[in-house]
C-alpha positions in Angstrom: -17.9 -18.7 21.3 -17.3 -20.1 17.9 -20.6 -18.7 16.6 -19.9 -15.3 18.2 -16.5 -15.1 16.6 -17.9 -16.1 13.2 -20.5 -13.3 13.4 -17.8 -10.8 14.4 -15.6 -11.8 11.5 -18.4 -11.7 9.0 -19.4 -8.2 10.0 -15.8 -7.1 10.0 -15.2 -8.4 6.5 -18.0 -6.3 5.3 -16.4 -3.3 6.9 -12.9 -4.1 5.6 -11.7 -4.7 9.2 -10.7 -7.8 11.0 -11.5 -6.5 14.4 -14.7 -7.0 16.5 -16.8 -3.8 16.6 -15.6 -2.4 13.2 -19.2 -1.7 12.2 -19.4 1.0 14.8 -15.8 2.1 14.8 -15.0 5.7 15.5 -13.2 7.1 12.5 -11.2 10.3 13.1 -10.0 12.5 10.3 -6.7 11.8 8.6 -5.0 14.9 10.1 -5.8 13.8 13.7 -2.7 11.6 14.0 -0.6 12.4 17.0 2.9 13.8 16.4 5.6 11.2 16.1 7.3 10.4 19.4 11.1 10.6 19.4 13.5 9.5 22.1 17.3 8.8 22.4 18.4 5.3 23.2 22.2 5.6 23.7 23.5 6.8 20.4 20.4 5.6 18.6 17.3 7.7 17.8 14.0 5.9 18.2 10.8 7.3 16.7 7.3 5.8 17.0 4.4 6.7 14.6 0.7 6.1 14.9 -0.5 4.3 11.8 -4.1 4.1 12.9 -6.5 5.6 15.4 -9.8 3.7 15.9 -12.0 2.8 18.8 -13.5 -0.6 18.6 -15.4 -3.2 20.7 -13.2 -5.0 23.1 -10.8 -5.9 24.5 -12.8 -9.1 24.8 -12.6 -11.4 22.8 -9.4 -10.1 21.2 -8.0 -10.8 24.7 -9.6 -13.5 26.8 -11.5 -15.3 24.1 -11.4 -18.4 26.4 -12.9 -16.6 29.3 -16.4 -15.3 30.1 -16.9 -11.7 28.9 -17.9 -10.6 32.4 -14.3 -11.4 33.6 -12.9 -8.9 31.1 -15.5 -6.3 32.1 -14.5 -6.6 35.7 -10.8 -6.3 34.9 -11.4 -3.1 32.8 -13.5 -1.5 35.5 -10.8 -2.2 38.1 -8.4 -0.3 35.9 -10.8 2.6 35.3 -11.4 1.7 31.7 -14.6 1.1 29.7 -15.6 -2.5 29.9 -16.4 -3.0 26.2 -14.6 -0.4 24.2 -10.9 0.3 23.6 -8.4 2.0 21.3 -5.6 -0.3 20.2 -2.3 1.2 19.0 -0.9 0.4 15.5 2.6 1.7 16.0 5.6 1.2 13.6 8.9 2.0 15.2 11.9 3.6 13.5 15.5 3.1 14.8 18.2 5.4 13.4 21.6 3.8 14.3 23.8 6.5 12.8 24.6 4.1 9.9 21.1 2.8 8.9 17.5 3.8 9.3 15.5 0.7 10.3 11.7 0.5 10.2 9.9 -2.1 12.3 6.6 -3.1 10.6 4.8 -1.0 8.1 1.2 -0.5 9.3 -2.0 -1.1 7.5 -1.3 0.6 4.2 -4.2 0.5 1.6 -5.2 -3.0 2.5 -4.9 -3.4 6.2 -7.3 -4.1 9.0 -8.1 -0.4 9.6 -9.1 1.3 6.4 -8.2 4.8 5.4 -8.6 7.5 6.6 -8.4 6.0 10.1 -5.5 3.7 9.2 -2.6 3.4 6.7 -1.1 6.7 7.8 2.6 5.7 8.1 3.8 7.0 4.7 2.2 10.4 5.3 3.7 10.7 8.8 7.3 10.1 7.8 7.6 13.7 6.8 6.5 14.9 10.2 9.3 12.8 11.6 11.9 14.5 9.4 12.1 11.4 7.2 10.9 10.1 3.8 10.2 6.7 2.4 13.5 6.9 0.4 15.5 7.2 3.6 14.4 3.9 5.0 17.3 1.5 4.6 15.9 -1.6 6.2 12.3 -2.8 6.8 12.1 -5.4 9.6 8.9 -7.4 10.0 7.9 -9.0 13.3 5.3 -11.1 11.4 3.1 -11.2 8.4 -0.3 -10.2 9.5 -1.9 -7.6 7.3 -1.6 -4.7 9.7 2.2 -5.2 9.7 2.8 -5.7 6.0 0.0 -3.7 4.4 2.2 -0.6 4.1 4.9 -2.3 2.1 3.3 -1.1 -1.2 1.5 2.0 -2.2 -0.5 1.8 -5.5 1.3 -1.5 -6.3 4.7 0.1 -6.0 7.2 -0.5 -3.1 6.7 2.5 -0.7 10.4 2.2 0.5 12.2 2.1 -2.8 15.8 1.9 -1.4 15.0 -0.6 1.4 16.1 -4.1 2.1 13.8 -6.4 4.1 14.2 -8.7 7.0 11.7 -11.5 7.8 11.8 -14.5 10.0 12.6 -17.6 7.9 10.0 -19.7 9.7 7.4 -17.0 9.3 8.0 -16.6 5.6 7.8 -20.3 5.0 4.6 -20.6 6.9 2.8 -17.9 4.8 4.3 -19.0 1.5 2.6 -22.4 2.0 -0.4 -22.6 -0.3 -2.3 -24.3 2.6 -2.9 -20.8 4.0 -5.3 -20.0 1.2 -7.5 -22.9 2.3 -8.5 -21.0 5.4 -12.0 -19.5 5.7 -12.1 -16.5 3.3 -13.7 -14.2 5.9 -10.9 -14.7 8.4 -7.6 -13.2 9.4 -5.4 -16.1 8.1 -6.8 -16.0 4.6 -6.6 -12.2 4.3 -3.0 -12.1 5.6 -2.1 -14.9 3.1 -3.5 -12.9 0.2 -1.7 -9.7 1.3 1.5 -11.7 1.8 1.3 -12.8 -1.8 0.5 -9.3 -3.2 2.8 -7.2 -1.0 5.7 -9.3 0.4 6.3 -12.2 -2.0 7.2 -9.9 -4.9 10.0 -8.4 -2.8 11.6 -11.8 -2.1 14.8 -11.0 -3.9 15.5 -8.2 -1.4 14.6 -10.2 1.7 17.1 -11.5 4.2 15.7 -14.4 6.3 16.7 -14.5 9.9 16.3 -16.8 12.9 16.2 -16.2 16.6 19.7 -15.1 17.7 20.7 -13.6 14.4 22.0 -10.0 14.3 19.9 -7.8 12.0 22.4 -4.9 12.1 24.9 -4.1 14.8 22.9 -3.4 17.9 19.7 -5.2 16.8 19.2 -8.9 17.3 16.2 -11.2 16.7 14.4 -13.1 19.5 11.9 -15.9 19.3 8.4 -14.8 20.2 6.4 -17.6 18.5 2.7 -18.2 19.1 0.9 -15.2 17.8 2.1 -16.6 14.4 4.3 -19.6 14.1 7.4 -17.5 13.2 6.6 -14.3 15.1 9.8 -12.5 16.2 10.7 -9.8 18.7 13.9 -7.6 18.4 16.4 -6.5 21.0 17.9 -3.1 20.4 20.9 -1.8 22.4 23.2 1.2 22.2 25.6 2.4 24.8 24.1 0.2 27.5 20.5 1.4 26.9 18.1 -1.3 25.7 14.7 -1.7 24.1 12.6 -4.6 23.0 10.4 -4.2 19.9 8.0 -7.0 20.8 5.5 -6.8 17.9 2.2 -8.4 18.9 3.2 -9.8 22.3 0.4 -7.7 23.7 -3.0 -6.6 22.2 -3.9 -4.5 25.2 -1.6 -2.9 27.8 -3.8 -3.8 30.7 -5.6 -7.0 29.8 -2.7 -8.8 28.0 -0.3 -8.1 30.8 -2.6 -8.6 33.8 -3.7 -11.9 32.4 -1.0 -13.3 30.1 -2.4 -16.8 30.2 -5.8 -15.7 28.7 -6.0 -16.7 25.1 -5.8 -14.1 22.3 -8.3 -14.2 19.4 -5.6 -13.6 16.8 -3.0 -15.9 18.2 -2.6 -18.8 15.8 -1.0 -21.1 18.4 -2.9 -20.3 21.6 -0.9 -22.1 24.2 2.4 -21.0 22.7 1.2 -17.4 22.5 0.4 -17.5 26.3 3.8 -19.1 27.1 5.6 -16.4 25.0 3.7 -13.6 26.7 4.7 -14.8 30.2 8.3 -15.4 29.2 8.7 -12.0 27.4 6.9 -10.1 30.2 9.0 -11.8 32.8 12.2 -10.9 31.0 11.1 -7.3 30.4 10.2 -6.9 34.1 13.4 -8.6 35.4 15.8 -6.7 33.1 13.8 -3.4 33.2 14.1 -3.0 29.5 12.1 -0.4 27.5 9.3 -1.8 25.4 8.0 -0.7 22.0 4.6 -2.5 21.9 2.8 -2.3 18.6 -0.7 -2.5 19.9 -0.3 -0.6 23.2 -1.6 3.0 23.3 0.4 5.5 21.4 3.3 6.4 21.8 3.5 2.7 22.5 6.6 2.9 24.7 6.8 1.7 28.2 8.1 -0.7 30.9 6.7 -3.8 32.4 6.6 -4.6 36.1 5.3 -7.6 38.1 1.8 -7.1 39.6 0.5 -10.1 41.6 0.2 -13.1 39.3 0.5 -10.9 36.3 2.2 -7.8 35.1 1.6 -4.1 34.7 2.4 -1.6 31.9 4.1 1.7 32.9 3.9 4.2 30.0 7.1 6.1 29.1 6.9 9.7 30.2 10.1 11.5 31.2 12.3 8.5 32.2 14.7 8.9 29.4 14.8 12.7 29.3 18.3 14.3 29.6 
């Protein structure tokens, strides 16, 4: 497994991707992005945008790296999906509260895991959502992996010139530690550490650091979701009794991650904690029937979680919130 992962990462570094299968990724044209998805959540407006569209090898070992590949193939076939190819979402979410426009995560930008033209589309999509970078008041980061912070800058300049920023205090301290640069240079940790220094650290004077339980703005609160990274956060959004959980990278595949939450995820930095977080978050989502915005689920990346045997199942949002 270690040798296989090393070969994957070496090939991906050459292709400017940190995903298995990048060497034969399917790259659509830049104008192929789906239209932004907009819904109402109480008095809030929620919009999701597809920052990247790429088909890659997987979901094994991105999900299930501690299991035999054949187990993943069987699970995918049971769910009428290809056993060795999948299309992850890369989906920033915007919440307009009526007082502020809040963006959760910024996509790949110029430097992310999915290179242009397949990735880094967020800035160009804002206009199709009736917005502009100047209208973003607050950028909230679930964590500091490159596909979440790469869109902070464009050409070395902040893409959101009027925005303030929110980052988990524990997450920021972890990536600020120079020890992160001692990681293997062809890996996810090293690349994210470099982009953290180039894209987020220069914005430090405009950052507010939060901890689980803190209110970001009225109606949006931070929740602990540690494991994928040491300071990974989710965010609870509520308006007029309607609720949504922006869960960042609590899932890397809407079938595999939910059906087998205890299987290890390749990009989780703390494997056991990541599995424990998935089970806790999924159980809460299923029990409380809360809408989910899942960054890496298929666009529009909105749905619900229900229990299914020993695991869970993703129910995509269709017309449940139509009025």
